[in-house]
N, C-alpha and C positions, 0 to 999 in steps of 0.2 A: 818456498816452496806452494805456490797457488797451482790446485787443480785447473782443470777446462772445466768453464762450467756458460752456465749460456744466461740470459736476462734478455731483458725488453730494452727497445730504444724507445718505447712510449708511454708506462705504463698505467698512465690515464689518472694518475691518483696525485696529483701535485708539483710529484717529485718521484725517482727510482730508490726504494728502499733496500738496503742489503740484502733485506730476506726475501727478496723474489729471484734471485742468483739463484741457479740450484745448478749441480753437480752432475756432469753430461757422459761421466767416465773417465781414463786416461789419467794423468798424472801432469806433474811441474816440470815437463818437457813435451814435444812431439807436437803436433797440429791438434784441432778438433774441427770436423767439417761436416756440414748435414748431409746427406747422402741425397746427390739430387733428382736421383727418380723416388723416393720414398721421406721429403720431410721430418717424416716421424723419428728416421733413424739418424744417427750421429758417429761416425768415428770419430776415433781419439786416440791418439798412440803416448807410446810410453820411454822412457831410456830401456836398453836393453832389447830393442824390438820389439813392447811393449806395443798393442793394437786390442781395443774394443770395439763394440756396437752397445750404442746406449739406445734403448725404447722408449721413448718419450709417453708412450701410453701404456707400459707397464710401468714403469721405472725401474727396469733393471737393465743391465749392462754383462752383457756376454765376451770372453777372451777370445781371438780369433787373430791373433798371434800369427804370424810366419810359422815361426819354428822356435817351439815353447823348450828349447834347451837352454838352461841359466845359464849365463855370460858375466857374469860381476868374475869382477877379479881377475884373470882370462887376457890376457894381451892380444890385442885384436886381430896376431896374426896367425893363431893358434886356436878362433874360432872358423865356424864351417860359413858366419854370416857378420859381416864387420856391419855394425850399424851406426848411424849418427844419433846424439842427444836429441835433436830433432829432424829426423829421418822423415821422409817425401811423402805424402802420403798426396793421392790424387784419382780424379774418375775421369774415366770416359763420356765425356758430352755426347755420345751416342747411342751407348750401350750401358747395360747395366753391369762395367766392369770398373775395379777398384784397383790402384797404380799402388804398392811403395817400393820404395828404393833400399837396399843392401849395400854390396858393391857390387850388385846385382838389380833389374826390375823383375817386382813380385807381382803376376794377375791374378787376383781372382774372381771370377763370373758367379756366382757360388754365397755371396754374401760373407765371405771369409772362414766359409766351410771347407773349403782347401784350396790349394797355392799353388802358380804353375812359374818357372824362371822363363822367361821370354827376353833374355840378352844373355848377352856373355858378360864379365867383369869389366866395368866402364868406365872404370879408373884404372891411375897408373900402377897399382896393384905393387909399391914397392914396400918390402917388405921393413927397409929401416923406418917409414911410416905409420908400421904397425905393431910394435912395441909398448912397451909400458903406459898406454896412454897415448900413445902416438909420439911420448918424448916432450910431453908438455909437462906434466907433472905423473904422481905416480896416485894415481884413481881412476881405474877400470873401473870402469861406470859409462863407458862410447860420450863423453864427455867432447876428448879433446885428439879424439883416432883419427885418424889419416882413413886415403883411400875408403870414404862411401862416397854414396852418391847425395844429393843435395837437394835437387828440384827436377821434379817429372812432369811433363806437361805433355796433353795429346790436342792436337788441332781441334776447334769449334765448328771448321771448316770442308776439313779433310779425314774421314774415318782412315784413324789407322797408322796418324804421322807423330810419333812421339818424339818430342826432343827429351832430351837428360843432360841435366851436366853435375856436376864432382865436386865438393872440396879440396880436390889436387889441379883445379883448372882445367878439366876436360868437358869436352860439348859434344855427345853425341846426337844422330839423329834415326828414325827410322818410319820407313815410309809406307810397311806393310806390317802393321802391329808387331813386330819384333822380328819377323824370319830373315831380317839382312838390318847390318848396322852400322851405319861411317861416323867414323869419326871426325870432326870440322875443327877443330881447336887451332891446327897451323895455318888456316886462315884469316884468326881475328887477331888481326895487325896490332900490337902494342898492348895483348891481354897479359896481365900479371903472373909471370908461372906457377904459386903455387895460391894466387887467389881461388875463395868460395864463390863457384856461381850460384850463388843468391837466390836468385828469381828468373823465373821465366814466363818469359808473352807472349803468348804466338796468336798474330794479328785474325778479327775477325772477319778483313774486310779484305786483302789483298793474300793472296795464296803462296807462303813461299816465304812470308815476311814475321819475322821473329824477332823479339826485344828479350837482352838476356841484361842482368847487373852482376858483377861484380867485384867484393866484398876480399882486399887485402890488409884490411890492417892488422888483424893476429901478427902479419911478419914486419910491424912499424909502417905501412905503405897507407897513403889515407887520401888516397886520389879517387875522384869520383871517375868508375867505369861504369858507361854504359854501351853498351853494342846494337847494333841492328845487322837485317838481312834482309835483302829483298828476292834471295833467288838459292834459299834451301840450304844458304849456311858458305857456298863460295864463297861468298865476300862480306865485307861487313866495312859498316863506319861506324866511330865511336859518335856518339852523338850528345856529347857533356854539355858543348855550349859557352854560355854565360856563368853558370854555377861557381858562385867564388869559392876557390880551395883552402881548405883550413883543417886542423885536426879531426873536425867535424861532416867534413865531405863525401867520406865511401857512402855509398848505393844497400841500402841493403834490398826494397824492392821496385818494381816499375809495373803500373799499369794500363792497358789503355782505355782509353775511352768510350762505350757501348753504343755510342747513340753519331758521333760525328769523328769521322776518322784523323789521323792527325795531331788528336787531343791526349798527352797524357799527363801523367799522374806519379812524381817520385816519391819516395819516400827516402832520405837520407839519415843520415845521425843526430842529428839536431835540429830535422824539423822537414815538411812536404813544399814541394816545387810542383809548378804547371806549366807546361808548355801545349799552345797551340798552334806548332810551327812543328811538329814530329820531331821535335828536341834539336830545334836549330839554337831557340832562346827559352830559356826560365825565368820564372817569377814566382817568387817565395810567395807563399799564400801560409799568413801567420792567423791573422785577428785574435782569437783568445787561443790557440795553440801555441804549448811552454818549448823549448828548446829541448826535445825532447826527440831522441831514438823512433825515429819509423820504420817499423819492423814490417808492418803488412797494411795493403791495401785494398780497401773490395768494393763493391756498390752495386746499393742495394735500388736493381729496376725499377720496381715499381713507382719510390716516389722521388727518385733519382739522388738518391744520398749518397756522398762518400765518406764512407767510415774508415778510421784512423788506427790503429793498433799500434801503441807506442809500449814502449819497454821501457815503467819504472812508475810512469804518470796515468795509464789508463786506456780507456778508450775513448774516442770522440768521434761523431759528426762532421760534420758539414753538409748541412739541409741544403737539397736544391742545387747541386752542381750547376744544371743548365745555368744559370746565372755567368759561372762561368764564359762559358763557349758563348753566348749571347753577348757577352760584355765584347773576348776577345775578336768573335766574328762579325759585328753587326751594328759594333758601332763607330766604325771610322769614318773620320769628318762627317759626324752627322752633331748636332746642336743637343738633344736628347734625344732618349729614347724609352719605350717599356719596356721592358726585359722578358723574352716570353713568362706564360704562367703556368703552374703546373695544377693539378685540381686538389681541390682540399676537402678534407674529410671532414663531414659537420660533426667529430667526435663528439661522447658523452662523459663524462666522467664517469669512473666505477668505481665503488668501496673501498678502501682503504686496508692493507691489510694494518694487523694491533701489534702485529710483536716488535716493532720497531721503529721510530723516528727518526726527524730529521738528522744528520748526525755528518762527517766529513766525508764517511762510508757511502753517503747517497750518491745516485746520479740524477742529472736534471732532464727534464722532459723536454722538447722541443718548443719551443713557440706554439702558439695554440693561431689556428686560423692560416689563411693566405698569406702567401710572403710573397711581397712586391715589392720587386726592384727596379730600378728607376736610373739611368744614365742621365747625367747633366756636364754639357760640355766648358760649361764657364757658368760666371756665377749671372744670376737672372736677371731683367730687372723688375722683375716682382718675384714674390714667394709662390714658389710651385704648389700648387695639391691634386691630391689623386681624388677621384672621386667614382664611387662603384651607385651602379646604375641596377637597377631592374628591369626584364623585356620591355613594361612599357616606358620605360625612359624616366622614371622615378628613382630621386635621389636618396639612394639607401645610408650613403655617410661619407664623410668629407676628409680625408684626413692632409696634414700640413707636411709637409717636405723641409729639408735644413734646406738654404741655398747656396750650395756651396759647389763645387764641381764634382767629377766623380760619382759614383756608385754607388745607393746606398739603400739599403733592403728597410722596408717599413712593413706593418701586421696588418691585416684586415682580420677580426676574431670573429667576422663570420655575422656580425651582427648590424641591428640597427642601430641609429644614435641613441645614445642615454639620456634619460629626463632630463630638465632643467634642474639647474642647480638653486635650493633654496638659499638665501640669502640673509640671515639675522640681523638688523638694524640696532637691534635694542635689548637692553641686560635681561636675565629674568625677574620676575617680579619680587623683591626683597633683597635681593644678591647682586648689589654694585660693582660689589670687585669685578663681577666676570667681566675681560677682556672683548674690546673687537679691535681689526686686524687693520693696517696701514691703510686698508683702504674703504676703514669704515662698516665693516658688517664682521657675524663668526660665520662660521657651518653649521647645521644646523646635526649634530650629533645624537644618536638612535638608536636602536639597539642593535643593527647593522652599519657597522663602519664603514661600509663599502656605500652609503647613505649619503656620506660627507661630500662623495666625489657623484653624486646621483647613480639615481637605478641605472643595474647594466642597459642597454635594448634587449628585447629578444632576438633567438638566433634565428636567421634567415631559410624559406625551405630552402630544401635539394632544388637546384636549376641549375641553367648559364646564369653570370651574369658579367655586364659593360664596367672593365675596368678603365678608367680614362686617365692620361695628365694631361695637366692642363700647366703651362710653362712660354711666358712671354706671349701669353695669345694664338699659339700652337696648340693641334690637338691632337693625341699619339693613345691608339686603343686596345685592350687588349681584353679577350676573354677567356674566363676563369668559369672553371666547373665546380658547384661545391656536389659534392656525392653524401650520400645519407650515411650516417656511420655505420659498417657493416652488420653491429655486432647488433641493433635497436631490434626491438619487436615490434616498435610501432610502426604503422600503413603512412604510406602517404596525406594520406586524407586524415589521420590524427595528426600529423605535421600541420598541415595549413588550419585548422583547428587550431590549434595550440599557439600557432603565430599569431593568428589573426586575434584569439583572445586577448595575446599579452599585448598585443599594439592599441586594444579596445582600452588595456589597463595601463600602458604607457602613458598613451591621449588622458585620462584620468589626474594620472599624475602630474601630468606638467599642467593640466588646467589648477590645480591643488599649490603647485611652484606659483605661478601666478598671482594665485590669491595671495598667496603667503609674502611673496615678495609686495605686493601692491600692500596688504595691511599692516606689516613695516615698517617702505615708507612713511603710511598713514601713523603709527605709531612711532618712528622716531621722530618726525616732523613736530607732533605734541609734547614728546619730551623734550625738544629744546625752544618749543616754542613760549610751552608755561610760567618758564620762569622770566621769561621776558613781557609778559602782561602787566598792567599795568592796576587794572580793574578788575574789582574783587569777585566780582561777578564775572567776566570774563575767564576766570580764572579755575571760577568752579565749574563751569562750564566747560571748558578745555580737560579739567578734571574726569569730569561724566564721559566725558567722548572718550577720552582716553581707556578709562576701566571700560567702556561697550565696544571699543577698536580691540581689548585684550580679548572680550569672550569672543568676538568673532573668528581672533588669533587662535584661542584652543580650542576652536572646534576646527580648524585646520591641522594645528600641528601642539605637543603640549608646550605650551609657551612656559614651566617651570626648568626644562633643558639648560644644563649648564654647559657641558662639552664632557662632563665625565658620561663614561659608558654606563656607569650602573642608573643613575639618573633614571635610564628608561623604563626602570621596575618599579620607579617608589611613583609615580601618578599617571592617572590611563593613559593609551596611548592613544593616538586620535586618526584622524582622518589617511594625512598623510601617511604616518606608521603604517596603520593598517591596509591600504591601497597596496605599500611595499610591500608587506611578508606576502598579499596574497602573490603580487610578480614574481616575488620569488619562490614563491612556492612552486610556480607557472613556467616561469622562461629560467631558472636559475642551473641548476646542476641537472636537473631531471630524467625522467626519461620520456621516449616521444610517445607522450598519450593527450587524445583528448582531453580535456577540463570534465571534471566531472559535476555533476548535479549540482550537488551541492557548491562548489567553486563557481558556477556560475549563479545562481543563486546570491551567495555573500557579493557577489562581482554587483548586482541589481543594486541590490542592498546601500551598498558604497557609494554609487551612482547618483541612489535616492540622496542621501548625506550630503554628496558633495552638490549638488543642486538646491537644496537648501541653504549650505552655506554660501555659495553665492550670491543667492537672493539676498541673504543678509550682509553680503559684502556691499552689492549692488545696492540698495537702502541705504547704507552707512554714507553709504559716498555721495549720493546723490539727495537723501535728502536730510540725515546728521550732518555731514561736513559745508554742505551750502548753507544748512539755519546757522550754524555756528559760524561760517565767515562773514555772512551776512550781521552779524551782532557786534564783527568785530570795529574799530574806529577805523577808518579809512587810510592814516598812518598807521598801521599794526599789523605786524605780518598776517600774512591767511595761508591755510594747509593746499599744496599743489602738490597730489598725487600724482607719483610714475613708477608705475608696475612695469618690474625687467625680471626676464629670465635668468 
C-alpha cells in the first residue's frame, strides 16, 4: 500500500537515499503526474475517484475529486459515477485542461475547482458487470469494477482529438473536444471481447495514427494484443510481430519514441521490448532489468532517458536511448561505428543527507560523465580505443575497449588522465614482513585509498570535445558537449583558473611519482646487491648509499607506510601526500571556484620542495651512484637505474 512519491533520478550524493523520496498526495492506487504547464503541481489519484493536487512549493495538497460522495461498499451500478482502482488521469498538451475518467470523461479547466462531463457513457454499461465488485470478489472499493474507463489521451498534434479506452474493451474518439464521439471497437479485428484497453499512444508524427495495448489476462488470455491505426480507427492492424507467446506475454503499455518515427517501446508482464520498424519486429531489452511486469514507460526528453515503472521491482532508467536508435538505424553493413553522443553535464557532488545510509531501499545514481557507445561488427585485428581531444587536438584521455563484436558502452568521467602510479619495490625500514605483489612491487597506501590507483585527473573545462574511435586503422569521430553544472555558482573564468591550477598540481605529482619510482629502483637494487658483495668496504659503502637513498625517498613519501591506512597518521606526511591532498581540495568534488591565495601559496611552497628533492635525487644518481659503481670490482654487479611511471 505505498503512496505516490517523487524522488531524484540522480541525487549527486553517491547513491539515492530513501530519505530523498517524498509523498505527493494520492494513495496506493491511481496515477501521479506532474502538471505539464506548472511543474510545481502534481496531480495524484486514489480509489473511489480520489484526486488531489500537490504543490511542491508549499508541501500542501488539496482534494479536487470530481464527485466527493463516498462510494465505499456500494455496488457500482448504484453509484452516480463508476471509478476504477486506477482510473485514467491525463492532460491536454495544448491548453490547461485535465481529464479523468469514470464511465464518462470529466474535464477541468481551473485546476480541479470545477468539472464538466464531455462524453456520454463510453463503456458497454452492462449492469451484470456492475454488481458487487463486478462479480469478482466482495470488496466494493473499485478494485474490480466493470464498465469503467481506463485510458484517456489527447493528440499532441491535433487539438480536441481525444481517444478513450475502457476496461470492457471499448475504444472511442472525438475530434472536437467531446462534442461528438465515435466508437471504433468493431473495426479492430482480433480484439478480445472483454479486454482492458490498457494504454493509448497517439503519434506525434502522423495525424490519425494511434497505438493501443489490450490486456485480457484476467480472463485467462495471456496473448499479446497491440494494434495500430493510421486512419482514425477506421482500419487496424496487429503489430505483435515476433514477441514470444507465454503466460507473461500480455502487454501493459506502449510508447512512441519522441525523436524517431517508427521506434516503439513496449512493456509486457515480464520485461521490455523495442521495435525500430514500427512493430514488425521486436527485440527484448534486458541488461540488468529483472523479468518484472513493466506497467508504464516514459521518456525524459532532455536527457533522452527511458524510465521504466515495474510492478514489485521498483523504477529503472535506461540511460541514453539514442544508442538504441543509432544501433538499429545506422550500423547496418558497417565495420564499426561511434554512435551519437548526448551532452554531458559536469555535475558537482552535493552534500548528502544524514538521516539514512546505503541500504536495500537505496537507489543507484547514473554513471557520471559522458557515455560513449561503440559498435563493432567483428573482432578487430588490434584492440580498439577511444580518444578524447580538446579543440586544439590535445589528447585529454584514452579509453580502451573490449575487442568483441556488438555494442559496448564506456564512460568518460570528464577528467584528464589520472596521475602516474607509484610502485614501491622495497619494504618499510624494520618491517621485512611487508610483501610485494607478483610483479615485484606494492602500492603506496596513504591517507586516501584512491591514491593506490593514482590521483584522479582534473575535470575538463565546459565546452566541446572530440571523441575519436580508432579501430583497425580507421577513425570515426563524434563531438560531445560538456555542460556546466546548472547549479554551480562559479563562473567560466573561475573554472578555467581551477582547471589550470589542478593541471599544474597533476604535473607536479607526476614528477614526484617518477622520482619515487626511480629511487625505488635504486633502493631495490641496493637491497639485492649488498648480500652479493664480497668486500667489507663495498658492503659498507653500499649500506651508506642505501641509507642516503632512504633519505631521498623519505622526502618524497613516507617510507614507513606498510599498506595499513592508519600508518598515514603515525609519521609525517611527505611531498607526495601533501601535493595529493592539495589536488583533492581543488579538483575533488568541490565547487567551481578559482584557487584561493593560500592554496596558491602552498602550491608554490611544495614546488620549491619538489625542486630540492629532484636536485637531491640527481646528485645521488650522478655523483654517489657513479662513484660507488667505480669502486666495485669489474666482475661484480653494478647499479642500473630505470625510473618508471
